[in-house]
N, C-alpha and C positions, 0 to 999 in steps of 0.2 A: 463507620471505618471507612477514610477514602481511598484506593488504591493510588498509587504512585510509582511510575517507572524508574529504576534504578539505573538504566542505561543509555537509553536515548530518550527523546521526547516523543510520549506514547499518541500513538495513533491508531485507530480503531475500525473496525467493518459497524455499519450502522444497520438497521432495520428495513422500511421500507416508506415510499410514499404512496398511499392508495389511490388509485385510479390513475398515478401519475408515472411512478417509474419503482423498479427496485432496487435496492441498495447490493453492491457485492455483499453476502455473509448476512441474506435477509434472517428473520425471526419465523420465519412460516412452521409449524410443529415446535414452538419454543415453549416451553414449561414453567413458569416464574419458580423461585428458590430462594432459601433465606442466604444466599450469599451474592458476593461482588466478585464477578470472574474476570478478570481483562488478562489479555495474553496476545502476542502475534508475536509472526515469524517471515524473515525475510531473506530473499538470496544472498545478496553482499550488502555491505554497508562499508564505507571508507571515509575517515576523519581526519584531517589532517593536525599540523599543531595545533594548540589550544582548543582541539576539538571543532575546527571548521571544517563545514560540510563538502567533501568532494563530488561524493555521491551516495543520498539517502537510501534507506531499505528497498532493493531494488525486488520486484516480485511480490509485495506485502499483502500477507493476510492476518486478520486479526479481528478479537472481539472485545467487547467492552459491553457487558450486561449481567442481569439478576435472573436471566432465563436459565435453564438447560435446552440442550436440542437446538442450539445457534448454531451454524458452520459459516467459516467464512474459507473462500480458497481461489486462487491467483496464480497464475501462469506467464512465464517468460521465455521465447526465444534464444535469446543472447542476452548478455550485458559485457559491457565493458570499461575500465576504468583506464587512459594512456598510460604505457608503462607500470601498470601494477596489476593489472587482471583483466583476463577473458574467461568468460565462463558461456558454457551452451545452456540447454535447457534449464530453466527454473520451474519446479512447482512448490507450491507451500500452501497450508491450511491448519485453519486453527478453529477449534470446535468447544464447546460446553456440553457435559452430559452426566444426567444423573445414574448414579450408581446405588448399589446396595448400604442405605442409612447414610448417605453421603454425594459428595460432587467432584467431576471429574473437570478439569481444564490439559487439553493437547495442543500442541503448537509444534508444527513439522515443518521442515525444508530438506530437499531432494536437490543437489547441483548436480549437473554432468558436465563432462568436456571441463574441468577446470585447470587455467595454467595462471601462475603467478609468478610474479617478479622475472618474466621472459623466460619463463622454462625451469625456474630452480623449485618451483613445486607444483606438481602435476599431478593429476586424479582424474580416473572414468569417469567416477561417480564419489560425492560425499552426501549422505543422510543422515540427519540432525530430528531426534523425537525427545522433545518434551513434556513430561507429562507429572504435573500436582493436582494431589487429591487431598480432601478432607474427610475424612469417615468415622461417624461418634466423636467428632470437634477432634479429633488427631488427624494430625496432617503428615503427609509423606510424599515423596518423587522419584521418580526417574529418570535420567538424562543421560541420552548415549547416543554416539555418532556412530555410523558404521562407513570404510572407506573401503572403497574398489580402486586398485592398481594405485597408490599411492606412492609417490616419490619425491624426496628429498635430497638436492644437491648434496652427495657427499655423507650421507648419513644411510648407518641401517635400522630401519625399523623394526619393532616387534612386530611379531603375527597379529596377534591382540594388542592395540594400543590402550592401556589406561586412562584413564580421565586426568585432564589438567597434565598432561605429558608434553615435559618441553623438547625445542628442538633449538639450537643456536647454528645457523648459516652464518659461520666468521666474517665480518666487515660487511654483512649483509642486510638481514634480520633478526630478530627473537623472535620463536614460533610456540605457540601453543596449540595442541591437538585434542579435541576429544573435551573441550573445555565444559565444565559444570561447577554451578553453584548454585546454593539452596538455604534459604531460613525459614525457622517454623518455629512458632509461639501462640498460644493458645490459641489455637484452630485457625490461624491464619500462616498462609504461606506465600513465600516469594522464591519464583527459581530464573534462572539465566543459564543459556548452554550458548555453545558457538562451536559449530565443526571445526575451524581451523580459523586462528587468531594470528596476525602478523606484524610485528612492529619494526618498523625500518631503523637499521641502524647507521645508515647513511642515505643522501638522500639521492633519489632518482628522479632525473629532469627536475621538474618543477614542485616535486613531491617530497618536503622536508623530513629529516630525522624525526623520528618518533609518528609519523605518519602512519595509521595503524588500520588495517585489512581486516575485517570479519564476511566469515564465511560460512554461511546457515547462521545467521544469529536468531536465537528465539528469547521468549519470555514470557513466564506465567506466574498470576497472583489472583490467591484468593483470601476473601476475608469476611466474617458472616456482617451480615447489613441490615439496618433499620430499615423499616418504610420510608421508601421515596416522596418527600412532598415537592408540590411545585407543579409545572408546567413536562410534558414531555418533550426534549428538545432533539435535535437528532441532522445527521446530514453526510454528504460524503462528494468528493471531489476528486479528479483524476485527468491525467494528460492526454490518454488515447487509447483505445480497444478496440479490438476487433471481433466481432461475433456473425455466428452463421444467423440465418434468417427465424432459427425458431428460438435463437437466444443462447444457443451453445458455442463455450468457446471455439475457436476453428482451432482445428488441429494442435489444443492447448499449447500455442505459440505465441499469443497475444491478449493477455488479461490487462486487465486496468494499469496503468504505468503512475508511478509518482501516488500512488492511493492513499486518501486519508479520508479519516472520517469524524465527526463530530461526538466526542468524549458524552456517556449519559450524563455526566456531572458537567458537561460543558469543560472550557478552559480557563475559566476563571478571567476572560476578559483579555487573555495572552492570545497572542499570534502562537498558534505549533503547525510547524513544516513537515512534508516529506519532499527532497529534491532529489532529483535524478541528473545525473551527467548530458546524459544521452539514450536515445532510443533509436535502437536500426531495427527496422522489419520490414528492409528495403524487402522488394519494389514498393510494397503498399504506402509505409511511412518512416521517413527518418525526422525526428526532430533533436536540435542540439542541445538544449534544456528545459527540463520540465519545472517548475514551484506550485506545489499544489497547498493550500493553509486551509486550518481551522481554527475559529475564533467564536466562544459562545459562552454565555451566562445561563445557568440553570438556578434560578430563584423561587422562592416559597413564596413573593410578592406577586408584582405583574412588573418584574422587569428582564425578565426573560429574552434568549435573543439565539440566531444560530446563523453563522455570515460562513459560507464557502466559497472559495475560487479556487482556481489555476491559470498559471499562465505559463504558454509555452514560446519559446523562441528558436528561430532557422526551422519552420516546419517545411516540409518537402513531401507530397504525395504524389504516387502513383507518377513516379519518375518525372516531376516537375509538372504535372497537369493541374497539381493546384499547389503555390505557394505562398508564403507568409512568412514577414521579419517578423512579427510575435500575434499572437492569438490570445485572449484574457476571457476568461467567464467568470462571473459570480451571482450567486444565490445567496438572498435572504432573508429571514422572517424575522420580525420583532413582535413583542408582547407591548400593547398598550396600555396606559394607565386603567382605564376602565376594563380591563381584562382581555380586550377583542386584539384579534392578531392582526398585521399586517406583513405581505409577502412581495419582495421586490426582486428581480434580475438586473442584469448587466453584464454589456460584454463591450472588449475593443476589437478591434482589427487594423492592424498597422500591414500596410503594403500587400493586402490578400488581392491575390492575382488566382484567376479561375479559366484555365482554357486560354489564357494569352489574355483573358479582359479585366481591367481591373473593378473590384470590388470597393464599392464607396466607402468609408468609415461608417456612415449614419446608415447604412441600408437597413430598409426596416426589416422586424423581427420576423421569423419566418418565410422570409423569401426563398423560393423555389427555383433552381437553376437545373434545366437538364443538359446533362453533358454526354455528347457521343461518345461512342464506346467505352462509357464508364457507367454514368447510371443519375439516380436524381441525387442533387445535392441542397440540403435545405441550409441557409446560413441563418444563424442567431434563433434557433429553434429554442421557442420559451413556452413553458404551461406554469400556472399559477392558479393557486385558489386564497383564501383567505389566511390558511397557515399553513402553504406548501409552495416551496416553487423550484422548477428546475429549467437548467439553461443548458442547450449543445451548442457551442459554438459553431459547430460544422458537425450535420450529421449525412452522412452520406451511404445512400442503400443501391447495391451493384444491380444492374437490370442485364448487361453483356459478361458473357464470360472473358476472363482476363485479368493480369498481375496474378493470379494462383488463388483467386476468388470462387466460388462458387455464385449465381446468380440469386439474390434474397441476400447476401452476406451485407452487412452492415459495419461502417466503419464511422468510431465516435469521436472528437477531439473537441478538446475543451469543454470536460462535464462537470457541472454543479447542481446538488442539491440541497437543500435544506428545509427543515420543518420546525413549526413550536405547537403542541396541541396542550390545551389548555384545560386544568379539571374541570369536568362538569360542575 
Protein backbone atom coordinates (compact mmCIF):
# COMPACT_ATOMS: atom_id res chain seq x y z
CA UNK A 1 0.00 0.00 0.00
CA UNK A 2 1.32 3.44 -0.94
CA UNK A 3 0.81 6.30 1.50
CA UNK A 4 -0.09 9.76 0.28
CA UNK A 5 -0.24 13.06 2.13
CA UNK A 6 -3.75 14.33 2.72
CA UNK A 7 -2.83 17.97 3.35
CA UNK A 8 0.14 19.23 1.33
CA UNK A 9 2.55 17.70 -1.20
CA UNK A 10 4.57 15.08 0.64
CA UNK A 11 8.23 15.90 1.15
CA UNK A 12 10.64 13.57 2.82
CA UNK A 13 14.11 13.18 4.28
CA UNK A 14 16.31 10.75 2.41
CA UNK A 15 19.23 8.53 3.32
CA UNK A 16 22.84 8.94 2.30
CA UNK A 17 25.15 9.10 -0.66
CA UNK A 18 28.01 6.86 0.33
CA UNK A 19 31.38 8.60 0.24
CA UNK A 20 29.77 11.74 -1.19
CA UNK A 21 27.41 13.35 1.34
CA UNK A 22 24.88 12.63 4.05
CA UNK A 23 21.34 13.85 3.57
CA UNK A 24 19.31 15.42 6.35
CA UNK A 25 17.63 12.61 8.28
CA UNK A 26 20.04 9.82 7.33
CA UNK A 27 19.49 6.13 7.95
CA UNK A 28 22.43 5.29 10.18
CA UNK A 29 21.30 2.67 12.71
CA UNK A 30 18.10 1.99 10.78
CA UNK A 31 16.37 -1.40 11.07
CA UNK A 32 14.00 -2.85 8.44
CA UNK A 33 10.35 -3.17 9.44
CA UNK A 34 7.20 -4.50 7.81
CA UNK A 35 5.61 -1.06 7.61
CA UNK A 36 5.86 2.04 5.44
CA UNK A 37 6.21 5.14 7.64
CA UNK A 38 5.76 8.64 6.21
CA UNK A 39 5.73 11.84 8.24
CA UNK A 40 6.74 15.48 8.32
CA UNK A 41 6.64 18.57 10.50
CA UNK A 42 7.17 22.25 9.73
CA UNK A 43 7.26 25.55 11.57
CA UNK A 44 4.78 27.39 9.35
CA UNK A 45 3.01 27.27 6.01
CA UNK A 46 0.81 29.77 4.15
CA UNK A 47 -1.70 28.96 1.41
CA UNK A 48 -3.49 31.60 -0.66
CA UNK A 49 -6.87 31.36 -2.33
CA UNK A 50 -7.09 28.18 -4.38
CA UNK A 51 -4.15 26.73 -2.40
CA UNK A 52 -1.60 28.98 -4.12
CA UNK A 53 1.67 28.65 -2.22
CA UNK A 54 2.71 31.84 -0.44
CA UNK A 55 5.23 30.14 1.84
CA UNK A 56 5.69 26.37 2.01
CA UNK A 57 6.84 24.36 5.01
CA UNK A 58 9.57 26.24 6.87
CA UNK A 59 12.29 24.36 8.76
CA UNK A 60 10.90 21.09 7.47
CA UNK A 61 11.81 17.66 8.89
CA UNK A 62 10.47 14.47 7.35
CA UNK A 63 10.86 10.73 6.91
CA UNK A 64 9.66 8.31 4.23
CA UNK A 65 10.95 4.87 5.09
CA UNK A 66 10.36 1.20 5.76
CA UNK A 67 13.03 1.30 8.48
CA UNK A 68 12.84 2.14 12.16
CA UNK A 69 15.57 4.22 13.77
CA UNK A 70 15.38 6.96 11.10
CA UNK A 71 15.36 10.59 12.27
CA UNK A 72 15.30 13.97 10.57
CA UNK A 73 15.85 17.32 12.31
CA UNK A 74 15.82 20.94 11.18
CA UNK A 75 16.04 24.43 12.67
CA UNK A 76 15.60 28.01 11.52
CA UNK A 77 16.23 31.30 13.31
CA UNK A 78 13.23 33.24 12.02
CA UNK A 79 10.48 33.13 9.41
CA UNK A 80 8.15 35.83 8.15
CA UNK A 81 5.45 36.44 5.57
CA UNK A 82 4.53 40.09 5.05
CA UNK A 83 1.39 41.19 6.93
CA UNK A 84 0.65 37.62 8.05
CA UNK A 85 3.25 36.21 10.39
CA UNK A 86 6.62 36.57 12.03
CA UNK A 87 8.07 33.85 14.24
CA UNK A 88 11.33 33.34 16.05
CA UNK A 89 13.30 30.12 16.43
CA UNK A 90 11.75 27.03 14.80
CA UNK A 91 12.83 23.47 15.55
CA UNK A 92 11.30 20.35 14.04
CA UNK A 93 11.99 16.63 14.01
CA UNK A 94 10.48 13.45 12.59
CA UNK A 95 11.42 9.91 13.55
CA UNK A 96 10.47 6.26 13.11
CA UNK A 97 10.97 3.86 15.99
CA UNK A 98 10.42 0.25 16.96
CA UNK A 99 8.14 -0.32 19.97
CA UNK A 100 7.20 -3.67 21.53
CA UNK A 101 5.28 -5.65 18.87
CA UNK A 102 5.00 -2.66 16.56
CA UNK A 103 6.24 0.64 15.13
CA UNK A 104 5.82 4.29 15.99
CA UNK A 105 6.12 7.52 14.00
CA UNK A 106 6.62 10.86 15.75
CA UNK A 107 6.51 14.31 14.17
CA UNK A 108 7.19 17.39 16.28
CA UNK A 109 7.40 21.15 15.78
CA UNK A 110 8.17 23.98 18.19
CA UNK A 111 7.91 27.65 17.27
CA UNK A 112 8.88 30.58 19.50
CA UNK A 113 7.94 34.28 19.57
CA UNK A 114 4.81 33.94 17.44
CA UNK A 115 3.17 37.08 16.07
CA UNK A 116 0.29 36.68 13.61
CA UNK A 117 -1.86 39.27 11.87
CA UNK A 118 0.01 42.26 13.22
CA UNK A 119 -0.21 41.21 16.86
CA UNK A 120 -3.80 39.94 16.88
CA UNK A 121 -2.39 36.53 17.87
CA UNK A 122 0.80 36.19 19.90
CA UNK A 123 2.54 33.44 21.88
CA UNK A 124 5.91 32.96 23.50
CA UNK A 125 5.98 29.36 22.25
CA UNK A 126 3.80 26.76 20.52
CA UNK A 127 4.82 23.08 20.71
CA UNK A 128 3.04 20.34 18.72
CA UNK A 129 3.67 16.58 19.01
CA UNK A 130 1.99 14.07 16.67
CA UNK A 131 2.48 10.37 17.46
CA UNK A 132 1.08 7.53 15.31
CA UNK A 133 1.51 3.92 16.40
CA UNK A 134 0.64 0.42 15.20
CA UNK A 135 0.99 -2.39 17.77
CA UNK A 136 -0.18 -5.96 17.09
CA UNK A 137 -2.02 -4.66 14.03
CA UNK A 138 -3.96 -2.07 16.08
CA UNK A 139 -3.46 1.61 15.25
CA UNK A 140 -3.63 4.53 17.67
CA UNK A 141 -2.50 8.14 17.87
CA UNK A 142 -1.83 11.04 20.24
CA UNK A 143 -1.79 14.62 18.96
CA UNK A 144 -1.37 17.56 21.31
CA UNK A 145 -0.21 21.17 21.29
CA UNK A 146 1.13 23.08 24.28
CA UNK A 147 0.88 26.89 24.31
CA UNK A 148 3.01 29.28 26.35
CA UNK A 149 1.75 32.83 26.73
CA UNK A 150 -0.91 32.55 24.02
CA UNK A 151 -3.04 35.68 23.52
CA UNK A 152 -5.79 36.36 20.98
CA UNK A 153 -7.25 39.85 20.74
CA UNK A 154 -10.65 40.16 22.40
CA UNK A 155 -10.71 36.54 23.57
CA UNK A 156 -10.43 34.88 26.97
CA UNK A 157 -8.88 31.45 26.48
CA UNK A 158 -9.31 28.41 28.76
CA UNK A 159 -6.28 27.34 30.80
CA UNK A 160 -6.24 23.98 29.01
CA UNK A 161 -7.17 24.38 25.36
CA UNK A 162 -9.07 21.32 24.05
CA UNK A 163 -8.51 19.80 20.62
CA UNK A 164 -9.95 21.67 17.63
CA UNK A 165 -10.89 24.69 19.75
CA UNK A 166 -12.40 27.44 17.60
CA UNK A 167 -12.00 31.20 18.04
CA UNK A 168 -13.40 33.93 15.81
CA UNK A 169 -11.79 37.36 15.56
CA UNK A 170 -14.73 39.34 14.09
CA UNK A 171 -13.99 40.69 10.66
CA UNK A 172 -10.42 39.41 10.79
CA UNK A 173 -10.01 35.63 10.94
CA UNK A 174 -11.36 32.26 12.00
CA UNK A 175 -8.86 30.43 14.22
CA UNK A 176 -8.51 26.78 15.27
CA UNK A 177 -6.21 25.90 18.17
CA UNK A 178 -4.74 22.48 18.99
CA UNK A 179 -5.94 21.04 15.69
CA UNK A 180 -5.94 17.24 15.44
CA UNK A 181 -7.35 14.59 13.12
CA UNK A 182 -6.67 10.88 12.72
CA UNK A 183 -8.15 7.96 10.83
CA UNK A 184 -7.30 4.27 11.30
CA UNK A 185 -8.38 1.02 9.65
CA UNK A 186 -6.88 -2.47 9.33
CA UNK A 187 -3.51 -1.61 10.79
CA UNK A 188 -3.18 1.59 8.76
CA UNK A 189 -3.29 5.07 10.29
CA UNK A 190 -3.09 8.67 9.09
CA UNK A 191 -2.73 11.69 11.39
CA UNK A 192 -2.59 15.44 10.89
CA UNK A 193 -2.00 18.09 13.50
CA UNK A 194 -1.62 21.86 13.61
CA UNK A 195 -0.81 24.03 16.59
CA UNK A 196 -2.70 26.99 15.25
CA UNK A 197 -4.73 27.42 12.04
CA UNK A 198 -5.96 30.77 10.71
CA UNK A 199 -8.32 31.51 7.82
CA UNK A 200 -8.65 35.17 6.83
CA UNK A 201 -12.16 36.67 6.84
CA UNK A 202 -10.93 39.77 5.00
CA UNK A 203 -7.99 40.55 2.75
CA UNK A 204 -4.70 41.70 4.27
CA UNK A 205 -2.55 43.51 1.73
CA UNK A 206 -2.12 41.19 -1.23
CA UNK A 207 -3.40 38.19 0.77
CA UNK A 208 -7.04 37.55 -0.21
CA UNK A 209 -9.98 36.37 1.87
CA UNK A 210 -9.58 32.66 2.64
CA UNK A 211 -5.78 32.76 2.89
CA UNK A 212 -4.73 30.05 5.34
CA UNK A 213 -1.91 30.11 7.89
CA UNK A 214 -0.68 26.88 9.48
CA UNK A 215 1.58 27.05 12.53
CA UNK A 216 3.30 23.76 13.45
CA UNK A 217 1.63 21.59 10.78
CA UNK A 218 2.35 17.86 11.18
CA UNK A 219 1.52 14.71 9.24
CA UNK A 220 2.04 11.02 9.91
CA UNK A 221 1.00 7.77 8.24
CA UNK A 222 1.79 4.09 8.79
CA UNK A 223 0.69 1.19 6.60
CA UNK A 224 1.72 -2.46 6.14
CA UNK A 225 4.10 -2.85 3.24
CA UNK A 226 5.02 -5.56 0.78
CA UNK A 227 8.65 -6.19 -0.24
CA UNK A 228 9.92 -3.39 -2.45
CA UNK A 229 11.19 -4.25 -5.92
CA UNK A 230 13.22 -2.26 -8.41
CA UNK A 231 15.96 0.27 -7.89
CA UNK A 232 16.47 2.21 -4.68
CA UNK A 233 15.98 5.88 -5.59
CA UNK A 234 16.58 8.93 -3.44
CA UNK A 235 17.81 12.47 -3.26
CA UNK A 236 17.47 15.81 -1.53
CA UNK A 237 17.71 19.51 -2.28
CA UNK A 238 17.70 22.71 -0.26
CA UNK A 239 18.36 26.38 -0.74
CA UNK A 240 20.89 27.20 1.96
CA UNK A 241 22.40 26.00 5.22
CA UNK A 242 25.05 26.96 7.75
CA UNK A 243 27.12 24.26 9.45
CA UNK A 244 29.84 24.27 12.06
CA UNK A 245 33.11 22.68 10.97
CA UNK A 246 32.19 19.27 12.38
CA UNK A 247 28.82 19.29 10.59
CA UNK A 248 26.69 20.28 13.60
CA UNK A 249 24.20 23.05 12.95
CA UNK A 250 25.57 26.36 14.16
CA UNK A 251 23.67 27.68 17.20
CA UNK A 252 20.54 25.82 16.05
CA UNK A 253 19.77 28.76 13.76
CA UNK A 254 20.24 27.70 10.20
CA UNK A 255 19.23 24.24 9.11
CA UNK A 256 18.46 23.50 5.45
CA UNK A 257 15.94 25.96 4.00
CA UNK A 258 13.17 24.95 1.55
CA UNK A 259 14.32 21.35 1.97
CA UNK A 260 12.79 18.56 -0.08
CA UNK A 261 13.73 14.92 -0.54
CA UNK A 262 12.86 12.18 -2.96
CA UNK A 263 10.11 9.85 -1.65
CA UNK A 264 11.20 6.20 -1.58
CA UNK A 265 8.52 5.40 -4.17
CA UNK A 266 9.28 8.46 -6.27
CA UNK A 267 6.84 11.15 -7.40
CA UNK A 268 5.41 9.13 -10.33
CA UNK A 269 7.01 11.56 -12.75
CA UNK A 270 5.33 14.64 -11.28
CA UNK A 271 7.19 17.63 -9.86
CA UNK A 272 6.89 18.01 -6.09
CA UNK A 273 7.88 21.32 -4.53
CA UNK A 274 8.90 23.07 -1.35
CA UNK A 275 8.82 26.85 -1.65
CA UNK A 276 9.93 29.44 0.86
CA UNK A 277 9.07 33.11 0.34
CA UNK A 278 12.16 34.52 2.04
CA UNK A 279 15.11 33.59 4.23
CA UNK A 280 16.77 36.10 6.54
CA UNK A 281 19.95 34.93 8.25
CA UNK A 282 21.63 38.33 8.09
CA UNK A 283 24.46 39.14 8.03
CA UNK A 284 25.34 35.67 6.73
CA UNK A 285 22.58 35.24 4.15
CA UNK A 286 19.36 36.74 2.87
CA UNK A 287 17.39 35.18 0.00
CA UNK A 288 14.18 36.57 -1.47
CA UNK A 289 12.74 33.23 -2.67
CA UNK A 290 13.64 29.54 -2.86
CA UNK A 291 11.96 26.71 -4.76
CA UNK A 292 13.23 23.15 -4.34
CA UNK A 293 11.89 20.37 -6.58
CA UNK A 294 11.81 16.56 -6.57
CA UNK A 295 10.89 14.38 -9.53
CA UNK A 296 11.43 10.63 -9.66
CA UNK A 297 10.18 7.26 -10.84
CA UNK A 298 10.75 3.93 -9.11
CA UNK A 299 10.35 1.14 -11.63
CA UNK A 300 10.49 -2.63 -11.33
CA UNK A 301 12.07 -2.57 -14.79
CA UNK A 302 14.90 -0.30 -15.94
CA UNK A 303 13.18 3.11 -16.04
CA UNK A 304 13.97 4.44 -12.57
CA UNK A 305 15.33 7.96 -12.16
CA UNK A 306 15.75 10.67 -9.53
CA UNK A 307 16.07 14.39 -10.28
CA UNK A 308 16.48 17.00 -7.54
CA UNK A 309 16.91 20.75 -7.95
CA UNK A 310 16.80 24.03 -6.06
CA UNK A 311 16.48 27.58 -7.37
CA UNK A 312 17.20 30.74 -5.38
CA UNK A 313 16.47 34.37 -6.23
CA UNK A 314 17.81 37.58 -4.74
CA UNK A 315 20.87 36.14 -2.99
CA UNK A 316 22.91 38.38 -0.66
CA UNK A 317 25.66 36.77 1.40
CA UNK A 318 27.92 38.42 3.98
CA UNK A 319 26.46 41.92 3.64
CA UNK A 320 26.84 42.00 -0.14
CA UNK A 321 30.28 40.42 -0.41
CA UNK A 322 28.64 37.72 -2.54
CA UNK A 323 25.53 38.56 -4.58
CA UNK A 324 23.49 36.99 -7.36
CA UNK A 325 20.16 37.57 -9.05
CA UNK A 326 19.51 33.82 -9.28
CA UNK A 327 21.28 30.51 -8.69
CA UNK A 328 20.12 27.00 -9.65
CA UNK A 329 21.58 23.59 -8.87
CA UNK A 330 20.33 20.24 -10.17
CA UNK A 331 21.41 16.61 -9.72
CA UNK A 332 20.02 13.66 -11.65
CA UNK A 333 20.62 9.93 -11.95
CA UNK A 334 18.89 7.79 -14.57
CA UNK A 335 18.67 4.03 -15.04
CA UNK A 336 19.51 2.96 -18.61
CA UNK A 337 17.90 0.12 -20.62
CA UNK A 338 20.87 -2.18 -19.96
CA UNK A 339 20.45 -1.77 -16.20
CA UNK A 340 23.39 0.57 -15.72
CA UNK A 341 23.01 4.14 -14.42
CA UNK A 342 24.19 7.56 -15.49
CA UNK A 343 24.59 10.60 -13.21
CA UNK A 344 24.67 14.27 -14.15
CA UNK A 345 24.69 17.71 -12.53
CA UNK A 346 23.90 21.20 -13.80
CA UNK A 347 24.04 24.75 -12.48
CA UNK A 348 22.89 28.20 -13.55
CA UNK A 349 24.46 31.47 -12.37
CA UNK A 350 22.74 34.79 -13.08
CA UNK A 351 24.83 37.88 -12.31
CA UNK A 352 26.96 36.23 -9.64
CA UNK A 353 29.38 38.76 -8.12
CA UNK A 354 32.03 37.82 -5.55
CA UNK A 355 34.05 40.56 -3.83
CA UNK A 356 33.16 43.00 -6.58
CA UNK A 357 34.12 40.70 -9.46
CA UNK A 358 31.60 39.21 -11.86
CA UNK A 359 31.73 35.43 -12.24
CA UNK A 360 31.12 34.09 -15.77
CA UNK A 361 27.98 31.99 -16.15
CA UNK A 362 30.08 29.22 -17.71
CA UNK A 363 32.74 29.15 -14.97
CA UNK A 364 34.32 25.69 -14.67
CA UNK A 365 33.02 23.25 -12.04
CA UNK A 366 34.88 23.21 -8.71
CA UNK A 367 36.41 26.65 -9.27
CA UNK A 368 37.93 27.98 -6.03
CA UNK A 369 38.21 31.67 -5.12
CA UNK A 370 39.97 32.92 -1.99
CA UNK A 371 38.19 35.94 -0.53
CA UNK A 372 40.02 38.15 1.95
CA UNK A 373 38.44 38.41 5.41
CA UNK A 374 36.09 35.56 4.58
CA UNK A 375 37.52 32.27 3.33
CA UNK A 376 37.43 29.77 0.49
CA UNK A 377 34.53 29.89 -1.98
CA UNK A 378 33.99 26.90 -4.28
CA UNK A 379 31.72 27.62 -7.23
CA UNK A 380 29.78 24.76 -8.86
CA UNK A 381 31.12 22.16 -6.43
CA UNK A 382 30.27 18.81 -8.04
CA UNK A 383 30.82 15.13 -7.31
CA UNK A 384 29.54 12.19 -9.37
CA UNK A 385 29.80 8.44 -9.63
CA UNK A 386 27.86 6.13 -11.94
CA UNK A 387 24.79 6.10 -9.68
CA UNK A 388 25.15 9.20 -7.44
CA UNK A 389 25.40 12.95 -8.02
CA UNK A 390 25.90 15.95 -5.76
CA UNK A 391 26.12 19.67 -6.56
CA UNK A 392 26.58 22.75 -4.37
CA UNK A 393 26.32 25.95 -6.38
CA UNK A 394 28.31 27.76 -3.69
CA UNK A 395 30.27 26.09 -0.90
CA UNK A 396 31.92 28.60 1.43
CA UNK A 397 34.34 27.60 4.18
CA UNK A 398 35.09 30.35 6.71
CA UNK A 399 38.80 30.82 7.44
CA UNK A 400 38.66 34.11 9.39
CA UNK A 401 36.44 35.18 12.27
CA UNK A 402 33.58 37.41 11.28
CA UNK A 403 29.86 37.61 10.56
CA UNK A 404 29.17 35.76 13.80
CA UNK A 405 30.68 32.52 12.46
CA UNK A 406 33.63 30.55 13.82
CA UNK A 407 36.60 29.54 11.75
CA UNK A 408 35.74 26.30 9.94
CA UNK A 409 32.03 27.04 9.57
CA UNK A 410 30.55 26.14 6.19
CA UNK A 411 27.82 27.95 4.27
CA UNK A 412 26.19 26.00 1.44
CA UNK A 413 23.93 27.53 -1.19
CA UNK A 414 21.99 25.66 -3.87
CA UNK A 415 22.49 22.02 -2.84
CA UNK A 416 21.05 19.03 -4.69
CA UNK A 417 21.84 15.32 -4.56
CA UNK A 418 20.34 12.28 -6.27
CA UNK A 419 20.97 8.55 -6.47
CA UNK A 420 19.61 5.41 -8.11
CA UNK A 421 20.97 2.13 -6.68
CA UNK A 422 20.03 -0.87 -8.80
CA UNK A 423 19.60 -4.39 -7.29
CA UNK A 424 22.57 -6.70 -7.60
